[in-house]
C-alpha positions, 0 to 999 in steps of 0.5 A: 665382837661375837657373831650371831648364830643362824638361829639367833639371826632368825629369832631377831629377824622374827622379832623385827618383822613382828615389830613392823607388823604391830607398827603398821597396824597401829599406823592404819588404826590411828590414821583411820580413826583420826580420819573417820572421827573428823579429828583433822577437820576433814569429813567425807560423806557416805556418798563420797566414800561410795564414789571412792570405792566405785572408782577403785573398783573401776581402776582395779579392774584395769589393773587386774586385766594387765596383771593377768598378762604378768601372771600368765607369762610367769606361770609358763616361763617363770619370768616377769615380762616388764615390757607388758606395760608397753604392750598395754600402751600399743593397744591404747594408742591403736584405740586412740587412732581408731576412735578418731577415725570413727568419730570423723565418720560419725560412727561413735555417736550414731552407734556407740556400742558398735564403736566400742566393740571396734575399739576393743577388737582393734586394740586387742589385736594390736597388743596381741601382735606386739606381744607375740612378736616380742616373745618370738624375737626377744624371749624365745632365743633366751628360753634356756638362758639363766633367769636373769637374762630374760629379765634384763631383756624384758627391761630393755624391750620395755625401753625400746618399745616406749621410745619407739612410741615416742618417736612414732607418736610424739611426746605429747598427751592426746585426748581421745574422742569418746561418744556422749553415750558413755558420759554422765551417770546411771543408777543401779539399785539406787547407786549413781555410777558413771557410765564409763566406770560401769562399762569398764567393770562389765567389760573387765569382769566378762574378760576375766570370766572368759579367761578363767573358762579358757584356762580351766575348761578348754584344750588350750587351757589344759596345754597351758597348765601342762606346760607350766608344770613341766615343759619337757614332759608336756612336749613328750606328751605331744603338746607343742610347747612353743605354740602354747607359750606363744598362745599365752603371750597372745592371750596376755597381750589381748587382755592388755589391749582391752585394758588400754581401751578401758583405761582411756574410758576412765582418763580420756588421754594417751601418751607414749609413757602411759604404760609405765605406772599402770604396768608397775601397779599391775605387777604389784597387783599380781604379786599381791594376789599371788604371782602365777595365780589367775584368780589371785591376779584378779583379786589383787587388781581389785584390792589394789584399786580400792586401796589406792582410791580410799587409802590416801584419804583414809590413812593420811588425812587424819594426820593432816597430810595435804593433797592426799590424792597425789600420794596414791602411788605411794599407797600402791608401792607401799603395798608391794613392799608390805606384801614382799616383807610379810607374804612374798607369795601373795594372798592366794599364792603358795610357797615355792619349794 
């Protein structure tokens, strides 16, 4: 049997990838045409498509906030913090207990704006503390270890935190008391939007712009960018590398805490394992946008949220697949596989030398 030479193997691999691209394009076009033409008998009104897009933007905003934590840590340490989903859970549970306390005191109904601000601040501070402790205890001692060691440690830390939450808070699902002021719909330019979704989008966009300003325009941001380029040289220039890395974890953790509260606004429940799927999807969003790229993480989160919302109905309903909404996770993880195959450095990422 003759073994293929390296150029021949590369040629065959290129042919296979082009065949996969063509098959994927055909599948997307065929499914979309069958759905939009009503061939399957399922037709969605323009208002229905609009609501799906708005829902996708709201969920994508949450994914984007979590993805920013992944991309910040990767940009500094070149590692994936797989415990970031549990940092998100810590903020969500803190928001739950604070919401219960505020509801019992009547603050949530009397002054919902103040109540929401308190929820966000308490959750962000809690997640920030958890993230900083995680960096100090689990990651800093492994700073010079091979890159696989912190990755395994992150998975272990994720499991430790998750089952610690189960032991502390229980395994049940808890409903969060939310004020009546965020229920119902409002109209913006004639488009009805759920108030909870509007709050989620506004808060997420505001936090994204604040982070972008912090990284690009402040001294702390310059230190973060210098450490991400070369830790040794940054240290020689007088930058406290350990403090900068801890600050990066603190910022990423606070964004995850805010995402926990915004996630509660959409789904109105918390559980000890709630961070697993949003965490993995946020990682997918970070890879989709370009891991290590802040704008890419924002774009990837919004893109994934919209695709997850409209994708199951648009691509699968035309083929007569039942209960397409239950296959949203399939769309999300299929996106991860497709990106890793065809553009592993993401939409706005660049090839590593």
